[in-house]
C-alpha positions, -999 to +999 in steps of 0.1 A: +455+217-200+427+228-173+446+252-146+435+242-112+452+272-094+469+303-111+505+298-122+530+311-150+552+297-173+568+306-206+568+287-240+602+269-251+607+268-289+626+239-304+658+264-307+659+269-269+644+303-271+619+311-242+588+337-247+576+358-225+565+348-189+526+349-188+502+343-162+473+316-165+441+318-144+426+290-122+397+277-144+411+289-174+425+263-203+454+258-230+450+240-262+477+233-279+486+208-311+511+185-300+521+179-332+537+215-335+555+209-303+545+222-265+574+226-242+572+251-213+596+266-187+574+269-153+580+300-131+556+288-103+540+261-090+517+240-117+484+224-106+466+212-133+447+184-155+463+176-188+439+157-213+457+140-244+432+136-271+436+117-301+428+132-337+409+104-347+386+107-313+379+143-320+368+130-358+346+107-340+331+128-320+324+154-344+301+130-366+275+127-338+278+158-320+268+185-344+297+206-341+299+233-363+319+219-390+349+214-367+372+182-367+401+201-351+405+227-322+417+262-323+449+269-301+442+286-271+461+300-242+443+309-207+408+306-221+384+308-194+364+277-199+333+273-171+323+240-184+358+224-186+364+235-150+334+219-136+340+187-155+378+187-141+364+191-106+339+161-112+373+141-127+393+148-093+374+122-070+378+095-096+418+093-094+410+080-059+393+048-073+402+015-086+410+017-123+381-010-130+356+016-112+363+047-130+373+033-166+335+034-176+329+068-163+360+083-180+351+072-214+316+089-212+337+120-199+362+117-226+335+118-252+319+148-234+348+166-231+357+164-267+319+173-276+326+204-255+357+216-272+347+209-305+315+229-298+329+258-281+366+257-297+364+240-326+387+255-358+359+260-386+385+283-406+390+250-432+355+261-446+370+289-467+366+317-441+396+342-442+421+334-412+415+365-383+444+391-379+444+386-341+471+364-328+472+339-301+491+361-276+468+392-288+436+373-278+449+360-248+462+398-240+426+410-246+406+386-224+435+392-198+430+431-197+390+425-196+394+401-168+418+421-147+393+452-153+360+435-152+349+454-122+354+487-141+338+503-168+359+487-199+353+495-237+365+480-265+387+506-275+407+501-239+410+468-248+426+474-285+450+499-273+463+472-246+469+448-276+481+478-299+454+478-326+428+502-337+393+500-322+374+490-354+404+463-364+405+448-331+369+443-329+363+427-362+392+404-355+380+394-317+346+387-332+359+367-358+386+349-334+364+344-304+331+342-320+316+367-299+319+404-294+343+420-268+312+431-249+300+399-250+329+379-238+331+406-209+293+400-199+298+363-199+331+363-180+312+391-151+282+363-149+309+335-143+323+355-114+289+363-105+279+329-101+306+324-077+298+351-058+261+339-058+273+307-045+289+325-013+260+334+016+276+366+026+267+384-005+239+402-012+223+406-046+234+443-048+270+435-033+273+410-064+263+435-091+289+457-076+316+436-073+313+421-106+314+454-126+275+458-134+261+495-132+235+485-107+213+458-100+188+459-128+216+461-152+233+428-133+194+411-132+191+418-171+222+404-182+220+375-156+187+367-173+198+371-207+229+348-206+216+321-180+180+321-187+171+325-151+170+356-128+200+356-100+178+347-071+164+313-087+201+306-096+210+310-061+180+291-049+189+263-073+224+263-061+218+261-027+194+236-027 
């Protein structure tokens, strides 16, 4: 599921018990194995794109997409995914077209979606690696905390306390589960927010640096270059042109 707007819902277990109500941000995704059940109760309006991906399609795509040993996807809740957000926006206009006009495009997009999800969110734990001791909900809580405070000077210790773990245990578990350190995840999230600011004419580069939690313009430029491969100015010029 790709959330097109912020919403809130809870999970409903087979016996009818409900989990805590949680917030899901615009542009985030949930990956759920439907074989294990997926029932929710809405506490807000839901505006989302839902993708039903057969197991066999993931298996076929993994054979030629060079995914890192993954034929299945990890279960995730509320994970920000800029690529899925952009593909979702590209999909929306197709719903207004006649079925025959969009069928060929949808086939290519389906393969692209599967390839991206396998590369970024593929489950490679079956290769003998020990399972992480960070639950799905702890991972979501950690990322929610960083997203809520991305403009501030967030440290791994602060995030660890938010999910009730020691710093060392949290950092190790987060890196196994998310395949990046908390600092790396936060930097990438800040860059994503910076791109949104850069796409708006009214924000100067120093303003963007401040709005997105960077120490100063030099720090922002360094991080932007490191993650995107180009400077903020070049990125904005490409976007606006």
